[in-house]
C-alpha positions as CSV (number, residue, x, y, z in Angstrom):
1,X,-20.7,18.9,26.6
2,X,-19.3,21.5,28.7
3,X,-16.3,19.5,30.2
4,X,-15.8,18.0,26.7
5,X,-14.6,21.8,25.6
6,X,-13.0,22.6,28.5
7,X,-10.3,19.8,28.1
8,X,-9.7,21.0,24.6
9,X,-9.2,24.5,24.9
10,X,-6.8,23.5,28.1
11,X,-5.2,21.7,24.9
12,X,-4.6,24.3,23.1
13,X,-3.7,27.1,25.8
14,X,-1.1,24.2,27.8
15,X,0.2,23.8,23.7
16,X,0.2,27.9,23.5
17,X,2.0,28.5,26.6
18,X,4.7,26.3,26.6
19,X,5.0,27.2,23.1
20,X,7.1,30.0,24.4
21,X,9.7,27.3,25.4
22,X,11.4,27.2,21.7
23,X,9.8,30.2,20.8
24,X,11.2,32.7,23.1
25,X,14.5,30.7,24.4
26,X,17.1,30.5,21.5
27,X,17.6,34.2,21.2
28,X,18.0,34.3,24.6
29,X,20.7,32.0,25.0
30,X,22.4,32.7,21.3
31,X,21.7,36.6,22.4
32,X,21.5,37.0,26.2
33,X,24.0,35.1,27.0
34,X,26.6,33.9,23.4
35,X,25.8,30.5,24.3
36,X,26.6,28.2,21.2
37,X,24.7,26.4,18.7
38,X,25.6,22.7,20.3
39,X,24.9,24.3,23.8
40,X,21.5,26.3,22.7
41,X,20.2,23.0,20.9
42,X,21.1,21.3,24.2
43,X,19.6,23.1,25.8
44,X,16.6,23.5,24.4
45,X,16.8,19.3,23.4
46,X,15.5,19.5,27.4
47,X,11.5,20.7,26.6
48,X,11.3,17.4,24.4
49,X,13.1,15.0,27.0
50,X,11.4,16.8,29.6
51,X,7.7,15.9,27.7
52,X,8.6,11.9,26.6
53,X,9.9,11.5,30.7
54,X,6.2,13.2,31.5
55,X,4.5,10.5,29.4
56,X,5.9,8.0,30.2
57,X,5.8,8.4,34.2
58,X,2.1,9.1,33.3
59,X,1.5,5.8,31.7
60,X,3.3,4.9,34.6
61,X,0.8,6.3,36.6
62,X,-2.7,5.8,34.1
63,X,-4.2,2.8,36.4
64,X,-4.0,4.9,39.6
65,X,-4.8,8.0,38.6
66,X,-7.8,9.7,37.1
67,X,-7.8,11.4,33.2
68,X,-8.5,14.3,36.1
69,X,-5.3,14.1,38.2
70,X,-2.9,13.0,35.4
71,X,-3.7,16.6,33.0
72,X,-4.5,18.7,36.8
73,X,-0.7,17.7,37.8
74,X,0.7,18.2,34.3
75,X,-1.1,21.9,34.2
76,X,-0.1,22.3,37.5
77,X,3.9,21.3,36.8
78,X,3.9,23.4,33.4
79,X,3.0,26.5,35.4
80,X,5.3,25.8,37.7
81,X,7.6,25.2,35.3
82,X,7.2,28.6,33.0
83,X,7.6,30.8,36.7
84,X,10.2,29.3,37.4
85,X,11.6,30.4,34.0
86,X,10.6,33.8,34.0
87,X,12.5,34.0,37.5
88,X,15.3,32.8,36.0
89,X,15.5,35.3,32.8
90,X,14.8,38.4,35.6
91,X,17.2,37.3,37.7
92,X,19.8,34.9,37.1
93,X,23.8,35.6,36.8
94,X,24.1,34.9,32.8
95,X,26.4,32.3,34.1
96,X,23.8,29.8,35.6
97,X,20.7,30.7,33.7
98,X,21.3,28.3,31.1
99,X,21.7,25.7,33.7
100,X,18.2,27.1,35.2
101,X,16.1,27.8,31.9
102,X,17.3,23.8,30.9
103,X,15.8,23.0,34.6
104,X,12.2,25.4,33.7
105,X,12.4,23.9,30.4
106,X,12.1,20.6,32.0
107,X,9.1,20.8,34.3
108,X,7.7,22.5,31.3
109,X,8.0,20.2,29.4
110,X,7.3,17.5,32.1
111,X,3.6,18.7,32.8
112,X,3.1,18.7,29.5
113,X,4.0,15.1,28.8
114,X,2.1,14.6,31.9
115,X,-1.2,16.4,30.6
116,X,-1.3,14.9,26.6
117,X,-1.8,11.3,27.9
118,X,-4.3,12.4,31.0
119,X,-5.8,14.4,28.3
120,X,-5.6,11.4,25.4
121,X,-7.5,9.3,27.7
122,X,-10.4,11.3,28.5
123,X,-10.5,13.0,25.3
124,X,-10.9,9.0,23.6
125,X,-13.8,8.4,26.8
126,X,-15.8,10.9,26.3
127,X,-16.2,10.3,22.9
128,X,-18.5,7.7,21.5
129,X,-16.9,4.2,20.7
130,X,-17.9,4.4,16.8
131,X,-16.3,8.6,17.4
132,X,-13.3,7.1,19.1
133,X,-11.5,6.9,15.9
134,X,-11.8,11.0,16.2
135,X,-9.6,11.1,19.3
136,X,-6.3,10.9,17.7
137,X,-7.5,13.5,15.1
138,X,-8.5,15.9,17.8
139,X,-5.9,15.3,19.8
140,X,-3.9,16.9,17.3
141,X,-5.4,19.3,16.0
142,X,-5.3,21.2,19.3
143,X,-1.9,20.9,19.9
144,X,-1.1,22.3,16.6
145,X,-4.1,25.8,17.2
146,X,-2.2,25.7,20.0
147,X,1.5,26.2,18.5
148,X,-0.1,28.3,15.7
149,X,-2.1,30.0,18.5
150,X,1.6,30.5,20.3
151,X,3.9,31.8,17.0
152,X,1.1,34.7,17.0
153,X,0.3,35.9,20.2
154,X,3.8,34.7,22.0
155,X,5.4,36.9,19.5
156,X,3.1,40.0,19.7
157,X,3.5,39.2,23.8
158,X,6.7,39.4,23.7
159,X,6.8,42.7,21.4
160,X,4.3,43.9,23.4
161,X,6.2,43.6,27.2
162,X,9.4,43.9,25.6
163,X,10.9,41.2,28.3
164,X,11.2,37.5,27.9
165,X,10.5,37.6,31.5
166,X,8.0,39.0,31.2
167,X,6.1,37.5,29.2
168,X,7.2,34.0,30.3
169,X,5.1,36.0,33.5
170,X,1.8,35.8,31.9
171,X,2.4,32.9,30.1
172,X,3.4,31.2,33.4
173,X,0.6,32.6,35.3
174,X,-2.2,32.2,32.7
175,X,-1.7,28.4,33.2
176,X,-2.0,28.9,37.1
177,X,-4.9,30.3,36.5
178,X,-6.2,27.9,34.1
179,X,-5.4,24.9,36.4
180,X,-8.0,27.0,39.1
181,X,-10.3,27.1,36.8
182,X,-9.9,23.3,36.4
183,X,-9.1,22.2,39.2
184,X,-12.5,24.4,41.3
185,X,-14.9,22.5,37.9
186,X,-12.9,19.7,38.8
187,X,-14.3,19.4,42.4
188,X,-17.2,20.7,42.1
189,X,-17.9,18.0,40.2
190,X,-19.1,20.2,37.3
191,X,-16.0,19.4,34.9
């Protein structure tokens, strides 16, 4: 029960934190650097593109990597992407900001895609065979719950900190802490 609950909470948390890409970065791109709507859309499309590629890679690794390994790798890569975005927002010159944000968004999306495949497989495996149809619904519910919490919580975080960079530092740091907790539990056999 603890493992099942832990991975459901991880899904909510990663969906929440990664949503900052789509919630905060359009304002940075269009407002702070004055990117056109077309460029803003192209840069933002890198995030879901990374998620698709991460999912494809996860599918190819499924026979060789355990669910835990996929989830942990995905969380780690998503955390790196969020922290790279924070660093770019804090220190990058305006001329290179869009490209650096695209790299951070790609890494975040890739990590989330890798996580999602491992998470879906783990959720399905942990349910009794007669309840496996519930797994797909549960995956959607945790993702949507993360987005809803993200829409409210990230807006509040941005307002509280007054900084996009600080918001991404906090979110990326939170995902990194989640990785440490889950990796520790997995290593100790309690996960």
